[in-house]
C-alpha positions in Angstrom: -16.4 34.7 100.5 -20.1 34.5 99.9 -20.9 31.3 97.9 -24.2 30.0 96.4 -25.1 26.4 95.4 -27.7 25.7 92.9 -28.8 22.2 92.9 -29.0 20.5 96.4 -29.2 16.9 95.4 -26.8 14.1 96.5 -23.8 16.1 95.5 -24.7 19.8 95.7 -26.0 19.3 99.4 -22.7 17.7 100.4 -20.6 20.4 98.8 -22.7 23.1 100.4 -22.5 21.5 103.9 -18.7 21.1 103.5 -18.3 24.8 102.6 -20.3 25.8 105.7 -18.1 23.6 107.8 -15.1 25.5 106.4 -16.7 28.7 107.6 -18.0 30.0 104.1 -21.2 31.9 104.0 -23.4 29.5 101.9 -26.7 30.2 100.3 -28.7 27.5 98.5 -31.5 27.0 96.1 -33.2 23.9 94.8 -36.5 23.3 93.1 -37.2 20.7 95.7 -38.5 22.2 99.0 -37.4 19.1 100.8 -33.8 19.5 99.5 -33.7 23.1 100.8 -34.9 21.9 104.2 -32.4 19.3 104.4 -29.5 21.6 103.4 -30.8 24.2 106.0 -30.1 21.7 108.7 -26.4 21.9 107.9 -26.1 25.6 108.0 -27.0 26.4 104.4 -29.0 29.7 104.2 -32.1 29.1 102.0 -33.4 31.5 99.4 -36.6 31.6 97.6 -35.4 31.8 93.9 -32.3 32.1 91.6 -32.5 35.9 91.6 -32.3 36.0 95.3 -29.4 33.5 95.3 -27.5 35.6 92.9 -28.0 38.9 94.8 -26.3 37.4 97.8 -23.1 35.7 96.3 -19.9 36.2 94.7 -19.3 32.6 93.5 -22.3 30.2 92.2 -21.6 26.6 92.3 -23.9 24.6 89.9 -24.7 20.9 90.5 -27.0 19.6 88.0 -27.5 16.3 86.1 -26.9 17.3 82.4 -25.7 19.9 80.1 -29.3 20.9 79.1 -30.0 21.8 82.8 -27.0 24.0 82.8 -28.0 25.8 79.7 -31.5 26.4 81.0 -30.3 27.9 84.2 -27.9 30.3 82.4 -30.0 31.2 79.3 -33.7 30.7 80.5 -36.1 33.5 81.4 -34.6 35.2 84.5 -31.6 33.0 84.3 -28.0 33.7 85.4 -27.3 35.6 82.2 -30.1 38.0 82.9 -30.0 38.2 86.7 -26.2 37.7 87.4 -24.0 40.7 88.3 -20.6 41.8 86.9 -17.8 39.9 88.6 -19.8 36.7 89.4 -18.1 33.5 88.9 -19.9 30.4 87.9 -18.3 27.1 89.0 -20.1 24.2 87.2 -19.5 20.9 88.7 -21.8 19.1 86.4 -20.4 16.6 84.0 -21.4 18.5 81.0 -20.2 18.9 77.4 -17.3 21.0 76.2 -19.5 22.7 73.8 -22.1 23.8 76.5 -19.2 25.1 78.7 -17.6 27.2 76.0 -21.1 28.5 74.8 -21.9 29.5 78.4 -18.5 31.0 79.1 -18.7 33.2 76.0 -22.3 34.4 76.7 -21.3 35.2 80.4 -18.1 37.0 79.4 -20.1 39.6 77.4 -21.9 40.4 80.8 -18.4 40.5 82.8 -19.0 37.3 84.4 -16.7 34.4 84.4 -17.1 30.6 84.1 -15.1 27.3 85.1 -16.2 23.8 84.4 -15.0 21.7 87.3 -16.6 18.2 87.2 -16.0 16.1 90.3 -15.3 12.5 91.3 -15.8 11.0 94.7 -19.6 10.6 94.9 -21.9 11.9 97.7 -19.5 10.8 100.4 -16.7 12.7 98.8 -18.8 15.8 98.5 -20.0 15.7 102.0 -16.5 15.0 103.4 -14.6 17.5 101.2 -12.5 14.6 99.7 -13.5 14.8 96.1 -11.3 15.1 93.2 -11.9 18.0 90.7 -10.7 18.5 87.0 -11.0 22.1 86.0 -11.3 23.9 82.8 -10.7 27.7 83.4 -8.6 30.7 82.5 -5.6 31.1 84.8 -7.1 34.3 86.5 -10.5 32.5 87.2 -8.6 29.5 88.5 -6.8 31.7 91.0 -10.1 33.4 92.2 -12.0 30.2 92.7 -9.0 28.0 94.2 -9.9 28.7 97.9 -13.5 27.4 97.3 -12.3 24.3 95.3 -9.7 23.5 97.9 -12.2 23.6 100.6 -14.6 21.2 98.7 -11.9 18.7 97.5 -8.6 17.2 98.3 -7.4 17.2 94.7 -7.6 19.9 92.2 -6.1 19.4 88.6 -6.3 22.5 86.3 -6.3 20.6 82.8 -6.6 23.7 80.5 -9.2 26.4 79.5 -13.0 26.2 79.5 -14.2 22.9 78.3 -11.1 21.0 79.2 -12.5 19.9 82.6 -15.5 18.1 81.0 -13.4 16.4 78.3 -11.0 15.1 81.0 -14.0 13.9 83.2 -15.8 12.2 80.3 -12.5 10.4 79.4 -12.1 9.4 83.0 -15.8 8.1 83.4 -15.2 6.1 80.0 -12.3 4.3 81.7 -14.4 3.8 84.9 -17.2 2.3 83.0 -14.9 -0.1 81.2 -13.0 -1.1 84.4 -16.3 -2.1 86.1 -17.0 -4.4 83.3 -13.6 -5.8 82.8 -13.0 -6.3 86.5 -16.5 -8.1 86.8 -15.4 -10.4 83.8 -12.1 -11.2 85.5 -13.8 -12.1 88.8 -16.5 -14.1 87.2 -13.6 -16.0 85.5 -11.7 -16.6 88.8 -14.5 -17.3 91.2 -15.9 -20.1 88.8 -12.5 -21.5 89.0 -12.7 -21.6 92.8 -10.9 -18.4 93.7 -12.2 -16.5 96.8 -13.5 -13.1 95.4 -11.8 -11.1 98.3 -8.5 -12.9 97.8 -8.8 -12.4 94.0 -9.1 -8.5 94.7 -6.0 -8.6 96.9 -4.0 -10.4 94.2 -5.2 -8.0 91.5 -4.7 -4.9 93.6 -1.1 -6.0 94.1 -0.6 -6.4 90.4 -0.8 -4.3 87.2 -4.6 -5.0 86.6 -5.7 -2.8 89.5 -8.0 0.1 89.1 -10.4 2.2 91.1 -13.0 -0.5 90.4 -11.0 -3.1 92.1 -9.4 -0.9 94.7 -12.7 0.9 95.8 -15.8 0.1 93.9 -15.9 -3.7 94.3 -14.9 -3.7 98.0 -17.3 -1.0 99.0 -20.4 -1.6 96.7 -20.2 -4.7 94.7 -19.0 -7.8 96.8 -21.5 -6.8 99.4 -24.2 -6.4 96.9 -25.1 -3.0 98.3 -25.0 -1.3 95.0 -25.3 2.1 96.7 -22.5 4.5 95.5 -24.9 7.3 94.8 -24.2 7.5 91.3 -26.9 6.2 89.1 -26.9 3.9 86.0 -28.6 6.6 84.0 -25.9 9.1 84.6 -23.0 6.8 83.7 -24.9 5.8 80.6 -25.2 9.6 79.8 -21.4 10.0 80.4 -20.2 7.2 78.1 -22.6 8.5 75.5 -20.9 11.8 75.7 -17.6 10.0 75.1 -19.1 8.3 72.1 -20.4 11.6 70.7 -16.9 13.2 70.9 -15.3 10.2 69.2 -18.0 10.2 66.4 -17.5 14.1 65.9 -13.8 13.5 65.4 -14.3 10.5 63.3 -12.2 8.4 65.6 -12.4 4.6 65.4 -12.3 3.4 69.0 -13.6 -0.2 68.8 -13.1 -1.1 72.6 -14.9 2.1 73.7 -17.7 1.5 71.3 -18.3 -1.9 72.7 -18.3 -0.5 76.3 -20.9 2.1 75.3 -22.9 -0.7 73.8 -22.7 -2.9 76.9 -24.0 0.0 79.1 -26.8 0.7 76.8 -27.8 -2.9 76.8 -27.7 -2.6 80.6 -30.8 -0.3 80.5 -33.1 -3.4 80.3 -35.6 -3.6 83.2 -33.2 -5.6 85.4 -30.7 -2.7 85.1 -32.8 0.5 84.8 -31.5 3.9 84.7 -32.4 4.4 88.4 -30.2 1.7 89.7 -26.7 2.3 90.9 -24.1 2.3 88.3 -22.1 -0.4 89.9 -25.0 -2.7 89.1 -23.6 -3.1 85.8 -21.6 -6.1 86.9 -24.9 -8.0 87.0 -24.9 -7.8 83.1 -21.8 -9.8 83.3 -22.8 -12.7 85.8 -26.1 -12.3 87.2 -25.8 -15.6 89.2 -22.8 -14.3 91.2 -23.4 -10.6 91.2 -27.2 -10.6 91.5 
């Protein structure tokens, strides 16, 4: 099976390299020449442009920052809608919006192309090791066709519904992750100021009902050591919680805790917590003295 990866950043490069290691024939393109060079070192076959990429492949994996980038690639001049061939399947790993996914899928279907939204969790390490989790929005027949590729890239694949469902699920997940980082930071601030050792505190929390991915993975790997280098940026998480708020507003849902979480992340865009910082650095907003 010939696979193309569009977007060879932290996530796309890792996914491409993982597929190469699983004996897939992988082609890659990125606007960054350096990104292409680095991917080539891992066996990814470089191409000069999107057209050349589409000419080689059966499945196109997209790994881009935002929904607007996905739309530009699909609908732009010489984009996938124009240059793609009948039977092509687009697997979008971007955390996008359900509206964009459905709009893109409908347009592609008219050209006998297919689409699945498959946002991922696990960060650059998960992409590079094939240990990501994926939530998938796709029709059953499309899911069946792309399953071998998804299984090669990840350890967990959850088919949650039709097109758009993957993004809704990922946005809900990231809203929880955003909240857990803040609530765990507040709980830790409370305890350490009472004299509790932070590592022993985490052990206690992780043995109880308050545990989460924040306490089990994020704090041990990236927070307590003050590394703040998960590979996922503050700006991207702010985008994701904003998407959650947009959905709530569109549905006229009153979600007061979620609204407060979104506000805290937006306040965290001050100079000391800029969009380019790692998303785990949000804990500094809770207790700069301890986490700074």
